[in-house]
N, C-alpha and C positions, 0 to 999 in steps of 0.2 A: 676745365676737366681735360684730362689726357685724351688724345685721339683714340687710343686703344687701351682702355683701363682694365684690360684683362689679358691673361697670358694664353699661349697655346694650350698649356696644361689645364687652364680653367675651361677652355672650350672642350677639350677631351673629357674632362670630368663631367661636364653637363651632358655631352653626347652619350657618355656611359650611363648616366642616370636615366636618361630618356630611353635608351636602347633597352635597358633592363626593365623599365616600366612597361614597355610594349609587350614583353613576353611574360610578365607576371600576371598570374590569375587570368588566363585567356577565357574568353567568352565561349561557353560550350556550343551555343548555336552558331557562333561565328566559325568554329572549327568545321562544323557540318557544311556551312555555306561555302567554305574554301574547298571542300571535297567535291562539291557538285560539278559534274561534267569533266572532272579530272581523271585521267587514266591512273589505275593503281600502279602500274609500271609504265614509264614513259613509252609511248608508241606500242603499248601492249594490247590495245584493242579492247580492254575491259576497264570500264569506269567504275568509280565507287558507287555511283547511283544505279549501276546495273544489278547490284545485290538486293536481296530482300530487305525490307525495312529493319527487321531484327538484326541481320548481319551488318547492315550499314551502321546502325546505332551502336553495335558492339565495337566496330572499328572506330567510330567517332569517339567513343568513351576511351578506348585505348590510346588514340592519338592525343586526346585532351590530357590524359594522364602522363604521357610521355613529355608533352610540353611543360606541364606543371612540374615534373620531376627533373627537367633539364638543368644542367649546371649553368650558373650565371657566368657566361664568358663575355659579357658585354665589354668590359675594359679591354680584354684581349682583342676582340673584334674591332673595336673603335681604333685601337692603336695600330693594328695591322693595316687597316684602311688608310689611316693618316700617314703611315710610313710607306705606303705604296706596295705592301707585300700582299701576296695572295695565298690563302690557305690551300693546301692540296689534300686529296683524300688519303695520302700515304701517312701511316703512323707506325710507331714502334711500340709494341706491347711488351711489358716485362711481367712475367708470371712467377708465382711461387711454386713450390714443389707439387702442389695439388693442381696446378694448371690454371689457377685463378688469376685474373688480371689484377695486378697491384699497382702498376704505373703505366700510363699511356702518354707517349710523347707525340704531339701533333706538330706538323711542319708547315711553314709558310716561307715562300721564296719571292724574290724579285721576279716580276713577270717576264723579264728577258732572259732568265736563267734557263738553260736547256735541260731537257729531261734527264740526260745522262749525268750532268753535274748534280742535279737534284738527288738522283739515286745514289751517286757517290757520296754526297754529304750524309744521307741517311745511313748508308753502309758504314761510314766512318764512325758515326755516333753509335751504331749498333755494336761495332767492334770495340769501341771504348767501353761501353756498358758491360760487354762480355768479359773484358779484362779485369773488371773491378769485383 
């Protein structure tokens, strides 16, 4: 048998499958457990469990719903990590005439790329989109 009978692509495919499985159909009670003792806003001084049971459960249901409705970006996430790229919170939204988001471009950069260069890349992409 070959020392490595699988490819890097095989590894990425399996990691993608497992990553997606971790977020599929999250346990409702597990969502609540993850909220316990956590600040609503980091360093905000208000934790989820500071709310009434009714308010806490409503938030828990909403969070559970957001997780269930989240797009499966497992392949993207695995490939970014394998390639050493880091996603950034910056994105470019393209809207229709009614102001509805129709396209959203997310960006990931090499960790050693400075902020000015990152912003320049995003500006260049935005300019190219505007010209089309």
